[in-house]
N, C-alpha and C positions, 0 to 999 in steps of 0.2 A: 464506468458507473461509479465506483463509489467507495465502498467502505473497505476494502482491501483485505483480501484473504490469501492471496496466492503465494507471496514470497516470505510471509512471516515464518514459515516452517523451515527456511533455509538455515537459520542460525540456531544452535542448540538452545541457548538461553537468552538470546538477545531480542529486544524489541527492534525489529528490522523493518525494511520496507514491506508494506502489507497491501498490495493492490488487490482489488477485487476483479470481477470478470472483465470490465471494460479496460481498466488500466493494465491488468495482466496481459491482455491480448495485445496491448500496445507497448510491450517491453517493460512495463512497470513505470513508464514515464508519467509524472503527475505533479511535479513541483510547480507547474504553471497552469494546472487544470482548473477550469471554471465549472461551477455547479456540480462538483464531484465530492462525495464524502471521503474519498481517499486523502483529501487535504488534512483531515484530522491528524494523520500520522506523517504524511509526506511534506506538507507545508501548511501549517494552521492559518497563515495569513490569507490564503486563497479562499477560506470559508466566507469571508466578508465581501467578496467582489460581486456576488450574484445574490439578489434578494430572493429568498426561497425558504420553504420548509419542506423537508422530505425525510423519508424513512427507508432504509435499505435492509434487505434480508439476503444473506449469502450462504452458500454451501460449497464445499470443495471435497473432492475425493481423488485418489490416485494410487500409484504403485507404492510399495513399502507400507501397505495397510493404512494409507493416509485417509483420515476423515476429519472434517472440520465444519463448523457453522458459526454464524454470528449475526450481529445486527448493529446498525448505526442510525443516528438521528442528527439532523442539523436544523437549527433555527436561526435564519438570517433575515427574519422579517419583523419580529415583534419588539425589538429593542435596538439600542444604539450600537450594540456589539453582536457579533455572530458567535454561536456556541455549537460545537459538535462533540458527540461522544460515540465511542466504538467499543463493543465487547466482542471478543473472538475466543473460540475454543478449538484446539487442534489435538489430534492424537495420531501417532504413526509408530512404526516398528521397523526401522531400517536394519539392514544386515549389520552384524557386529564385526568390526575389524579385529584381526588377531591381537593387536596391541591393547584393545579395549576389553578383552576377556578377563574374567576374574583369575586370580593367580592359580587356583586349582579347581578344575571342573571334572566330576566323575564322567567316565566314558559313557556316551549315550545320553547324558543329561542335556536337556534343552535350556539355554540361557535366554530369558526374556529381556527384550530391549524396548519395551513399550515406553514412549515418551508422551507426556500430557502437558498441555500449556493453556492457561487462561490469561488473556490480555485485556486490560481495561485502559483505554486512552481517552484523553479529552483535549480539545483545542479551543482557543479563544482568539477572535479576530476583531480588530478595530478598524472599520472602513473609514476612509477620509476622501475628501474632494469628490463627493457624489459617487462613491464606490469606484473611483479610478485607481486608488492606491489603498493598501491595507497592511497593517502590521499584525503579526500573530505570535502567540506563544502556546506551547502545548507540552504534553508529556504523558507518560503511562507507566503502569506497573504490570509485570508479567509474573505469574505464579506457576512454577513448573514442578512436576513430579515425575521423575524418570526412574525406571527400574534399576539402571546401572549408575546414573549420575546423582541419584538422591533427589531431594526437593529443596526449594528455596525461592527467592524473589529477586528479580532484577528490575530496573527502571531507568528512565531517562528524562531529559528536559530538552525540548526543541524550540527553535525560534525561526521566524521567516519574514520576508517582505514579498508582496505580490502587487502587480499593477496591470492596468489595461491602457497602454500608451496610445493605441489607435484602435478603431473599431475592428473586431475580428482577430485581434492579437492580444495575447496575455503573456506576461513574463513573471518569473519568480526566482527567489534565492532562499535556500533553506539551510539551516545549520542543525544537524541532528545529533542526538546523544551527547549533549554538551556537558551534562552533569550526571555521570553514571552512578547508579545505585550500588552496583557491585563491580568493583574495578577488575576482578579476575574474570568475570563471565559476561559483562555487558559489552555491547558492540562499541568500537572506538568512535570518537567524533568523526563526522563526515560533513562535507560542504558541497552543495550542488546548486547549480544555476541552470535555468532552462527557459524555453519559450514554446508557445503553441499558437498556431495560426488556424483559424476555423472559418468555414463559410458554408454555403448551402450544399455544396457537393462533397464536403469532407473536411478533414482536419489532419494536420501534421504536427507532431511534437518531438522535440529533441532536448536533451539535457546532458550536462557533464559536470564532473567534479572530482573530489578526492576523498578517500577514506583514510584516516590517519591510523596510528597504532605503531606496532613494532616495525612493520613494513608498510609504507604508504602505497595505496592501490588506486588506480584510476577508475572512475565510474562513468560509463557511457550508456545512455538509454535512448531509445527512440521508437516511434511508431506512427502509423497512419490509419485513418478511418475514412472509408468511402460511404457516402450517404445517398440513398435512393428512396425517396418518399419516407416510409417508416423504417426501412431496412438499414442496418449498419453492418459493414464488413470491415474487420480490423486485422492488422498484423504488425509485429514489431520484434525488437530484440534488445538484449542488454548484455553488458560486460562489466563485471566488478572484479578488478584484479585479473586473475586467470580464469575466473568462472564466467561462462557465457550461457545464454539461453535464448530461445525464441518462442513466440507465441502467436496465436491467431484466434479469432473469435467472430461471433455473429450476434446481432442484437436487433430488437424491435423497440422503438422509442416514440413517444409523443409527449405533449405537455403534461400529461397525467402521470407519467412514469415510464418504465421500460422493463423488458425481460431480456437477459443477456447470458451468453455462454462463452467460455474461453478455454483453450488448452495451452499449457506451457510445457516446453520440453527443454530440460537442461542438457548442455553438451558436456559429456565427460563424466556423468554420474549424477545421482540424485533422483527424486521421484518425478515422474510425469504427473501433471495435475490437470484435473478437469474442474472447472468452477462454473456455478450458475448464480445469477443475482436477480433480485426483484426489487425495483425501486417504486415507491409510491410518493408522489409529489403533491403537496397541498396547494399548489398554485404555480403558474408559469413564472420562472425566474426572470428577473429584470437585470440586465447588465448596465454598465456605466453608459449614460447618455452622451451622444456626440452629435 
């Protein structure tokens, strides 16, 4: 679906991958997704490949007292460029590791570790060649306020290219976090390329890349969707360095929008998440003509 809520809570202060119910169920893969608001943060170029106007509402909850909600909107119909915006809020309270405790805590006192984050992101896409190719640029700001980590702001700048080389197939390349706002807390630059093949009975998406930084880490994501009339069944997984997760989900969609659910489970620690999404579409999207 869309606007992306699921994995943004992975990094403490980083504007990271933020898939919503549909993309979260498919392992967070979305660099080549068509007609999906997740492009605002995953690959802004993909915003311009489908002529559409839609609004997404999302909510997420999970373990570690996780609660989040947000909204996004995309206009790829009324002008020569496509524009998408996303706003997200999250709050959680993970367990405190021994090394993160304050230097002196009275016996019996409870130490609060509530973390709060507001993310505002935008993406701009320039479609070319009858929407067969698009160039995009985007970025965002995240305002955090944590009981133990204090408050502050991080941000990033992203760029990408997306294309529909043949009917039913889309490809994309995305460069994320190119200009960090806060060098100590922002996510390191990452580069991902991927493809998605879709038809009447379903879709398959796969992507891979590298996250740079002190230690370079491989990025692998993939997922599949089975379609039967209005019903959608999805599953996928992701690996970023040594962190792995898998997800699954259900949805009901038509040209007017959709209602979706997903669950994501990290392997080796972190919150289990449940997300729901509602998309309202102002008209059926039109992909590149062939």
